[in-house]
C-alpha positions in Angstrom: 0.0 0.0 0.0 3.1 2.3 0.2 5.6 3.2 -2.4 8.6 4.8 -0.7 11.7 6.9 -1.5 15.3 6.1 -0.5 18.0 8.4 0.2 21.0 7.7 -2.0 22.7 5.6 -4.7 23.1 2.7 -2.5 20.8 1.0 0.0 21.2 1.7 3.7 20.6 -1.1 6.1 17.5 0.7 7.5 16.2 0.9 3.9 16.5 -2.8 3.5 14.4 -3.2 6.6 11.8 -0.8 5.2 11.6 -2.7 2.0 11.0 -6.0 3.8 7.9 -4.5 5.5 4.8 -6.2 3.9 3.1 -2.8 3.7 5.7 -1.6 1.2 4.7 -2.3 -2.4 7.5 -0.7 -4.0 10.3 2.0 -4.3 10.4 5.2 -6.3 13.7 6.5 -7.6 14.8 10.1 -8.0 17.8 11.9 -9.3 19.3 11.6 -5.9 19.5 7.8 -6.6 21.2 8.1 -9.9 24.8 8.3 -11.0 25.0 6.0 -14.2 23.0 3.4 -16.0 25.2 0.6 -14.4 24.9 2.0 -10.8 21.2 2.3 -11.0 20.8 -1.2 -12.5 22.7 -2.6 -9.5 20.6 -0.5 -7.1 17.4 -1.8 -8.6 18.8 -5.5 -8.4 19.7 -4.9 -4.7 16.2 -3.4 -4.0 14.6 -6.6 -5.5 16.9 -8.8 -3.6 15.6 -7.6 -0.4 12.6 -9.8 -0.4 11.0 -12.8 -2.3 7.6 -11.2 -2.9 7.0 -9.2 -6.0 8.2 -5.5 -5.5 7.6 -2.5 -7.8 10.3 -0.2 -8.9 9.1 3.2 -10.5 10.4 6.6 -11.5 9.3 9.9 -13.2 10.9 9.7 -16.5 8.6 12.0 -18.4 11.3 13.8 -20.5 12.0 17.5 -20.5 12.2 19.1 -17.0 11.2 15.7 -15.3 13.7 13.2 -16.2 15.4 11.5 -13.3 17.9 9.3 -15.3 19.9 11.1 -17.8 23.6 10.0 -18.3 23.4 6.9 -20.5 19.8 7.4 -21.5 18.2 9.3 -24.3 17.5 12.9 -23.4 13.8 13.1 -23.9 12.1 16.3 -25.0 9.1 17.7 -23.0 5.8 16.5 -24.3 5.0 20.1 -25.2 7.3 19.9 -28.1 5.2 17.1 -29.5 2.1 19.3 -29.1 3.9 22.1 -31.0 4.5 19.6 -33.9 0.8 18.8 -33.8 -0.2 22.3 -34.9 1.6 21.9 -38.2 1.6 18.1 -38.8 -0.7 15.9 -36.6 0.4 12.7 -38.3 4.1 13.4 -37.5 3.2 14.5 -33.8 1.3 11.1 -33.4 4.3 9.2 -34.6 6.6 11.2 -32.2 4.4 10.6 -29.2 4.5 6.8 -30.0 8.3 6.9 -30.3 8.8 8.9 -27.2 6.7 6.4 -25.2 8.5 3.3 -26.6 11.9 4.8 -26.1 11.3 6.0 -22.5 9.5 2.7 -21.6 12.2 0.5 -23.4 15.1 2.2 -21.7 13.4 2.0 -18.3 12.6 -1.6 -18.7 16.1 -2.4 -19.8 17.3 -1.5 -16.3 14.3 -3.3 -14.7 12.2 -0.3 -13.8 8.7 -1.5 -13.9 7.0 1.8 -14.9 7.3 5.5 -15.1 4.4 7.6 -13.9 3.4 8.6 -17.5 1.7 10.1 -19.5 0.9 13.5 -18.2 -2.7 14.2 -19.4 -3.2 17.6 -17.8 -4.0 20.5 -20.1 -1.3 23.1 -20.8 -3.5 26.0 -19.5 -1.1 28.0 -17.4 0.1 26.0 -14.4 3.7 26.7 -13.9 4.5 23.3 -12.6 2.8 21.4 -15.4 3.9 23.9 -18.0 5.8 22.0 -20.8 5.1 18.6 -19.2 1.7 18.7 -20.8 1.1 18.0 -24.5 -1.3 20.8 -25.4 -4.1 23.1 -24.1 -6.7 21.4 -26.3 -8.2 18.3 -24.7 -8.9 16.5 -27.9 -5.3 16.9 -29.0 -4.0 15.8 -25.5 -6.3 12.7 -25.8 -5.1 11.7 -29.4 -1.4 12.0 -28.3 -2.1 10.4 -25.0 -3.7 7.4 -26.5 -0.7 6.9 -28.8 1.6 7.3 -25.8 -0.2 4.6 -23.8 -0.3 2.2 -26.7 3.5 2.4 -27.2 4.2 2.1 -23.5 2.4 -1.2 -23.6 4.4 -2.3 -26.7 7.6 -1.8 -24.6 6.3 -3.8 -21.6 5.2 -1.0 -19.4 1.8 -0.2 -17.7 0.4 3.4 -18.1 -0.3 5.8 -15.2 -2.4 8.7 -16.3 -1.8 11.9 -14.2 -2.9 14.1 -12.5 -6.6 13.1 -12.2 -8.9 15.0 -12.6 -6.6 17.7 -14.2 -3.9 19.9 -12.9 -3.3 22.3 -15.7 -5.9 24.9 -15.0 -4.8 26.1 -11.6 -1.9 28.6 -11.0 -0.6 27.2 -7.6 2.3 24.8 -7.2 1.1 22.0 -5.1 4.7 21.2 -3.9 4.6 24.5 -2.1 0.8 25.6 -1.3 -2.7 24.5 -1.6 -4.3 24.7 -5.1 -7.9 25.4 -5.7 -9.9 25.1 -8.9 -13.4 26.7 -8.6 -14.9 25.4 -11.8 -18.1 23.5 -11.9 -17.9 19.8 -12.6 -19.6 20.2 -16.0 -16.8 22.6 -17.0 -14.2 20.1 -15.8 -15.9 17.2 -17.7 -16.1 19.4 -20.9 -12.3 19.8 -20.9 -9.9 18.2 -18.3 -11.7 14.8 -18.1 -11.7 14.1 -21.7 -8.0 12.8 -22.1 -8.5 10.7 -18.9 -11.8 9.2 -20.1 -10.5 8.3 -23.4 -7.3 6.7 -22.0 -9.4 4.8 -19.3 -11.6 3.5 -22.2 -8.5 2.2 -23.8 -7.5 0.2 -20.7 -4.9 2.3 -18.9 -3.7 0.4 -15.8 -3.3 3.2 -13.3 -4.3 6.9 -12.5 -2.4 9.2 -10.2 -4.6 11.6 -8.2 -3.8 15.4 -8.0 -3.7 17.4 -4.8 -5.9 20.0 -6.3 -9.2 21.0 -4.5 -12.3 21.5 -6.5 -14.8 23.0 -4.0 -17.7 22.9 -6.5 -17.3 19.1 -6.5 -15.9 18.3 -2.9 -14.1 20.3 -0.2 -11.5 17.7 -0.1 -8.4 17.7 -2.5 -9.0 15.0 -5.2 -6.7 12.5 -3.7 -8.6 12.6 -0.4 -11.9 12.8 -2.2 -14.3 9.7 -2.4 -16.4 11.8 -4.8 -13.6 12.0 -7.3 -12.2 8.5 -6.8 -15.2 6.3 -6.1 -18.1 8.2 -7.7 -16.4 10.0 -10.7 -13.4 7.9 -11.5 -14.6 4.5 -10.7 -18.4 5.1 -11.0 -18.8 7.4 -13.9 -15.7 6.7 -15.8 -15.7 2.9 -15.0 -12.0 2.8 -14.1 -11.0 -0.7 -12.7 -7.2 -0.1 -12.4 -4.8 1.1 -9.7 -5.2 4.4 -8.0 -2.2 6.2 -6.7 -2.0 9.2 -4.5 0.5 11.9 -5.4 3.3 12.5 -2.9 2.1 13.0 0.6 5.2 15.2 1.3 3.9 18.0 -0.8 2.4 21.1 0.8 -1.1 20.7 -0.8 -1.3 17.2 1.1 -0.8 18.7 4.5 -4.3 20.0 5.1 -5.7 16.9 6.8 -2.9 16.6 9.4 0.2 14.6 9.8 1.7 11.7 8.0 -0.7 9.0 9.4 -3.7 11.2 8.8 -2.7 11.8 5.2 -2.3 8.0 4.5 -5.6 7.1 6.2 -7.4 9.9 4.2 -6.0 8.7 1.0 -6.8 5.2 1.8 -10.5 6.0 3.1 -11.1 7.9 -0.2 -10.1 5.0 -2.4 -6.3 5.2 -3.2 -4.7 1.8 -3.5 -1.2 2.9 -3.2 0.2 6.0 -1.4 3.4 7.6 -2.4 5.8 8.6 0.3 8.8 10.1 -1.6 10.8 11.6 1.3 12.8 9.1 3.2 12.7 11.1 6.4 8.9 10.4 6.7 9.2 6.8 5.8 9.5 5.5 9.4 6.4 7.5 10.4 4.5 6.1 7.4 5.4 2.5 8.2 4.3 2.9 11.8 1.0 4.3 10.6 0.4 1.2 8.4 1.7 -1.5 10.9 -1.8 -3.0 11.1 -2.9 -2.4 7.5 -3.2 -5.2 5.0 -0.6 -5.2 2.1 -1.6 -4.6 -1.4 -3.4 -7.5 -3.1 -1.0 -9.5 -5.5 -3.2 -8.5 -8.4 -2.6 -4.8 -7.8 1.2 -5.4 -8.0 0.9 -7.8 -11.0 -1.0 -5.2 -12.9 1.8 -2.7 -12.7 4.8 -5.1 -13.1 7.0 -4.7 -16.1 6.5 -7.1 -19.0 8.7 -7.8 -21.9 12.1 -6.0 -21.8 15.1 -5.7 -24.1 18.4 -5.6 -22.5 20.5 -2.4 -22.7 22.8 -4.1 -25.4 19.7 -5.0 -27.4 18.6 -1.5 -27.4 22.0 -0.3 -28.5 21.9 -2.8 -31.3 18.5 -2.0 -32.3 18.2 0.5 -35.2 14.7 1.5 -34.2 16.1 2.7 -30.9 18.7 4.8 -32.7 16.2 6.2 -35.3 13.6 7.2 -32.6 16.4 8.8 -30.4 17.7 10.9 -33.3 14.2 12.2 -34.2 13.3 12.9 -30.5 16.6 14.6 -29.6 16.3 16.7 -32.7 12.8 17.9 -31.7 13.9 21.0 -29.6 15.6 22.5 -32.7 12.8 21.5 -35.0 10.1 23.0 -32.9 11.9 26.2 -32.1 
């Protein structure tokens, strides 16, 4: 029920103990955990060796400003570059979205990362944190590019996680630093932000990450703490049957319900399956809060585990990899 962060590039003894806790479903890696492709592959092997039960390893490898692993991996452009191409050549943009997804997912699977939290399906409507992480401001364009992204992640053996439900792109605040409020009515959100999510859910996307934004016209609680958004709208109205993640409970916008234990309980009560605890300093408190909780069901873990994977050498030898990498790394210049 928890995915936790660790401190550095090697496992500490205490972190091995954390990973052995049955309430820990996986580990999320960050730039602080990365030095090289070889180092991170060994770290992942060490994480997996801590216990016999299946364990998830994940990362944010979106491209652009959010790419945790860089040296030894393709420098992926921000999704906004693909949206810019769409304005002049929709067919090319769809190809590039698929290539971006396949390349990202294949490179992560080659070092045994199960999944990246991708794709971002927020609308590019002014939020400074989402910014160029989003494909486009038009929900129909985001939907078309997002569906191609999801399809090609799967071809590379990776489950898709749609984020940040029900849409983070239309608020100004940075939820890492402050509470964020979107005062639009539900019908306005349905007519825009929900469109890419609904379409990707219909395509069978495996997971959704909730946002920390509050929509007071719908519910007084932030979306990740809201059974209205999770149980009534996401699962009831949209028919989602996959895994629901919280966003990181360390973020300022998550603090409104109280301390670490209260945040975990509120997410779980609202309907989140897995709670992200990204800062190592609060992991002990999170584990203590979950001491009596049941671990994730095996089918939840299985839905997110990586499937087929090429080795790093196979990728180097694959002409498709080189072709996609060349097209994508040139995209910044082409789109300028």
